[in-house]
C-alpha positions in Angstrom: 82.4 152.0 48.1 82.2 150.3 51.3 79.0 151.1 53.4 79.4 153.5 56.7 79.2 150.2 59.0 81.7 148.1 56.9 84.1 151.2 56.9 83.6 151.8 60.8 84.5 147.8 61.7 87.4 148.0 59.2 89.0 151.1 61.2 88.4 149.3 64.4 90.0 146.1 63.4 92.9 148.4 62.6 92.8 150.2 65.7 93.2 146.6 67.7 95.6 145.4 65.5 98.0 148.6 66.3 97.5 148.4 69.7 98.3 144.9 69.9 101.5 145.6 68.3 102.2 148.4 70.6 101.4 146.2 73.5 103.9 143.3 72.1 107.0 145.6 72.1 107.5 149.3 73.1 110.4 151.2 74.2 111.0 150.4 77.8 109.6 153.9 79.3 106.7 154.1 76.7 108.6 156.2 74.5 109.6 158.9 77.3 113.1 160.0 77.7 114.8 162.1 80.2 117.8 165.1 79.6 121.4 163.8 80.9 123.8 165.9 82.1 125.2 167.3 78.9 121.5 168.3 78.4 121.2 165.9 75.5 117.9 163.7 75.2 118.5 159.9 76.1 116.2 157.0 76.6 114.8 156.5 80.0 115.4 153.0 80.0 117.2 151.2 76.9 115.2 147.8 77.5 112.3 146.9 75.7 109.2 146.1 77.0 107.1 142.9 76.0 103.6 141.4 76.7 103.9 137.7 76.1 101.5 134.9 75.9 102.0 131.2 77.1 99.5 128.3 76.1 98.5 125.8 78.8 96.3 123.1 78.4 95.8 122.1 82.0 93.4 124.2 84.5 94.5 126.8 86.3 95.1 125.1 89.5 97.1 122.2 87.9 100.8 122.0 88.9 102.2 122.5 85.5 99.9 126.1 85.3 101.5 126.8 88.8 104.9 126.2 87.3 104.3 128.4 84.2 102.7 131.3 86.6 106.0 131.1 88.8 108.2 131.4 85.9 106.4 134.3 84.6 106.7 136.0 88.0 110.2 135.2 87.7 110.6 136.9 84.5 108.8 140.1 85.4 110.5 140.4 88.9 114.1 140.0 87.1 113.2 142.3 84.0 111.9 145.1 86.5 109.0 144.8 84.6 109.8 145.1 81.2 108.6 141.5 80.2 105.2 140.1 81.4 104.1 136.7 80.1 100.5 136.0 80.6 99.8 132.7 81.3 96.3 131.4 79.5 95.2 127.8 81.0 92.8 125.3 80.0 93.5 125.4 76.4 92.5 128.9 75.9 94.7 129.4 73.0 94.3 125.8 71.9 95.2 121.9 72.5 98.9 121.0 72.6 99.4 120.3 68.8 97.8 123.8 67.8 100.0 125.2 70.4 103.0 123.9 69.3 102.6 124.9 65.6 101.3 128.8 66.7 104.7 128.8 68.6 106.9 127.4 65.7 105.3 130.4 63.7 106.0 132.8 66.4 102.0 133.8 66.7 102.1 132.1 70.5 105.3 133.0 72.3 105.4 130.1 74.8 103.7 127.4 75.7 104.0 124.1 78.2 103.6 120.7 76.3 104.3 116.9 77.1 107.7 115.6 75.4 105.7 112.9 73.8 104.6 115.1 70.8 108.1 116.5 70.6 109.4 113.0 69.3 107.9 114.2 65.9 110.3 116.9 65.9 113.3 115.0 67.4 113.0 111.3 67.9 115.1 111.1 70.9 112.4 112.6 72.9 110.3 109.4 72.2 112.8 107.6 74.7 110.1 108.6 77.2 107.5 106.1 76.1 110.1 102.9 77.2 108.9 101.2 80.1 111.0 101.1 83.4 114.0 103.2 82.1 113.7 105.1 84.9 114.1 103.6 88.8 112.6 106.3 90.4 112.0 110.5 90.0 115.3 111.3 91.2 116.8 109.3 88.5 114.4 111.1 86.1 115.9 114.5 87.1 119.4 113.1 87.4 119.0 112.5 83.6 116.9 115.7 82.6 119.4 118.2 84.7 122.5 116.4 82.8 124.2 117.6 79.8 122.6 115.2 77.5 119.1 116.0 78.9 119.5 119.6 78.4 120.8 119.0 75.3 117.6 117.7 73.8 116.1 121.0 75.3 118.2 122.7 72.4 117.8 120.7 69.9 114.5 121.9 69.3 115.8 124.6 67.6 116.0 123.6 64.4 112.0 122.8 64.3 111.4 126.8 65.0 111.3 126.4 69.0 113.6 126.5 72.0 113.4 124.4 75.3 113.7 126.2 77.9 113.1 123.9 80.9 111.4 120.2 82.0 108.7 119.9 84.5 107.5 117.1 86.3 104.3 114.9 85.4 105.0 112.0 87.7 104.7 107.9 86.8 102.0 106.3 84.5 100.4 103.5 86.2 97.6 100.9 85.2 94.0 101.2 86.7 91.0 98.7 85.8 87.6 97.8 86.2 88.8 94.5 87.4 90.9 93.6 90.1 94.7 94.4 89.6 96.9 92.8 91.8 100.0 91.9 89.7 101.4 91.7 85.9 99.2 88.4 85.7 95.9 90.2 86.0 96.8 92.0 83.0 97.0 89.0 80.4 93.9 89.4 78.0 92.7 93.0 78.8 92.0 95.3 76.5 93.8 98.6 77.7 93.4 102.4 76.5 96.8 103.7 75.2 98.0 106.8 73.5 98.7 106.1 69.8 102.1 105.2 69.3 104.1 102.0 68.1 105.9 101.9 71.6 103.0 101.6 73.7 101.5 99.0 71.7 104.4 97.2 71.7 104.2 97.5 75.7 100.6 96.1 75.8 101.9 93.1 73.5 104.8 92.8 76.0 102.4 92.3 79.1 99.9 89.9 77.3 97.4 92.9 77.0 95.2 94.3 74.1 96.5 97.9 72.9 93.1 99.9 72.4 94.1 103.5 71.1 91.2 105.7 72.0 90.6 109.6 72.3 91.1 110.6 76.0 87.4 111.8 76.1 85.9 108.4 75.5 87.9 106.8 78.1 85.6 107.1 81.0 82.3 105.8 79.1 84.3 102.6 77.4 85.6 101.9 80.9 81.9 102.0 81.9 80.5 100.3 79.3 83.1 97.5 78.8 84.3 98.6 75.6 87.8 98.5 77.4 89.0 96.8 80.8 91.7 99.4 82.0 93.9 102.4 80.9 96.9 103.8 82.4 98.0 107.6 83.4 99.3 109.5 86.2 97.8 110.1 89.7 96.4 113.5 89.3 94.7 112.3 85.6 93.2 109.4 87.2 91.4 111.5 89.7 90.9 114.8 87.8 89.3 112.8 84.7 87.0 110.6 87.3 88.3 107.7 85.9 88.3 106.2 89.3 84.5 105.9 89.5 84.3 103.3 86.9 87.8 101.8 87.4 88.6 101.3 90.8 91.6 99.0 90.7 94.7 101.2 90.5 98.4 99.4 90.6 101.3 101.4 91.1 104.0 99.9 88.5 105.4 103.4 87.4 105.8 101.9 83.9 106.4 105.3 82.0 108.0 108.8 83.2 107.0 111.4 80.6 108.3 114.9 81.3 106.8 118.3 80.6 108.5 120.8 78.6 108.6 124.6 78.6 109.0 126.2 75.4 109.8 129.3 74.0 109.3 130.3 69.8 112.7 130.3 68.2 111.4 133.0 66.0 110.8 135.3 69.4 113.8 134.3 71.0 115.8 135.7 68.0 114.3 139.2 68.7 115.6 139.2 72.2 119.0 140.5 73.4 121.2 138.3 75.2 120.5 139.7 78.7 117.0 139.2 78.0 117.2 135.6 76.9 119.5 134.9 80.1 116.8 136.5 82.5 114.3 134.2 80.6 116.4 131.1 80.5 117.1 131.1 84.1 113.5 132.1 85.4 112.9 129.0 83.8 115.2 126.8 85.3 114.8 128.4 88.4 111.0 127.3 88.3 111.4 123.9 88.2 111.9 123.4 91.9 108.7 125.0 92.5 106.9 123.2 90.0 108.0 120.2 91.3 107.0 120.5 95.0 103.4 121.7 93.4 103.4 118.3 91.5 104.5 116.5 94.5 101.5 118.1 96.3 98.6 117.6 93.9 100.1 113.8 93.4 99.6 113.0 97.4 96.0 114.8 97.5 95.2 112.9 94.1 95.8 109.6 95.6 94.6 110.6 98.8 91.3 111.3 97.3 90.8 108.3 94.8 91.3 106.2 98.1 88.8 108.1 99.6 86.5 107.4 96.9 86.6 103.8 97.1 89.8 103.0 94.9 91.7 99.8 96.0 95.4 100.8 95.4 98.1 98.1 95.2 101.8 99.2 95.4 104.5 97.1 93.3 106.9 95.8 95.8 109.1 93.7 92.8 109.5 95.2 89.6 111.7 92.6 88.3 108.7 90.7 86.5 107.4 93.3 84.8 110.9 94.6 83.7 111.7 91.1 82.5 108.5 90.8 80.5 109.1 94.6 78.9 112.8 93.7 77.6 111.8 92.7 74.2 110.4 96.0 73.7 113.4 97.9 75.1 115.6 95.8 72.9 113.8 96.3 69.6 114.0 100.1 70.1 117.6 100.1 71.7 119.6 100.9 68.3 117.5 104.1 67.7 117.7 105.5 71.1 120.8 104.1 71.8 122.8 107.3 72.9 120.3 108.7 74.8 119.7 105.4 76.9 123.5 105.1 77.3 123.2 108.6 79.0 120.1 107.5 80.8 122.1 104.6 82.2 124.9 106.9 83.1 122.3 108.9 85.2 121.7 106.0 87.6 123.1 106.4 91.1 
């Protein structure tokens, strides 16, 4: 037989589970009814109420998190308060890989992730690792919002996720503990990269040595000379404080890797078409706000690293860089042919 304390603990767990289920999916008026003209009872609100969770790895003041919050506000407003989405920043619900797995299971309803890991579920997402395939930010968005770009979001349904919208994450650039004034300065450098085949091929093409390592190790590795350089976008360069140990920053913009807002396909399929439309449109309508927040944060970050002593070099002519990496693009062209053709078609 159970002891008294164990029985009380069990009952508290059961009560918590019942309350959680009730919060996630109740009748729109909490079970209330109202009397119609005929005197019969009818639901006060036929729509269901929901409280969902959205997993975000970045902190509360980061532009992707602000985009998440704007999305949640639009959904709540357009559903007259029936659908609430609580945003959990700073990886409270797990890092990106764990969040993706939980979204697939339906344990978490929404998440925002980099498009990089999504190549595991649709190889075409891997195209964003290819260097210099976009001319500028406008070119990125002309592609992302094209029929082909939006079809990539829908392709994730086979993996029990649904892509709702893209968010901006700017361009990735090189920074080093040694002076960086042009492409020749990268030759022979040990450069930290994210672990994937294309990144390693890119470093080889530039005459550098790819050094995959965890992001958390980059600061000390730059400080001690284990690596000479790394690469990332402006906000990450600033917020990681890498500018303190790698004050030479060159704006080559070699990659532009968008973010993706996702919903669990399991959850999506339980929603009415009207609620699906509310959520999908709110996600698309939050893009403009998120892009604006990104642009502001990017400028603030660049100003801050300059104030902190970084030397920032603009690349006036990308031709030598583009020529150097052509073998990388050609080696992967067959695999990404359809998406590369669509990206070329979006060029104006």
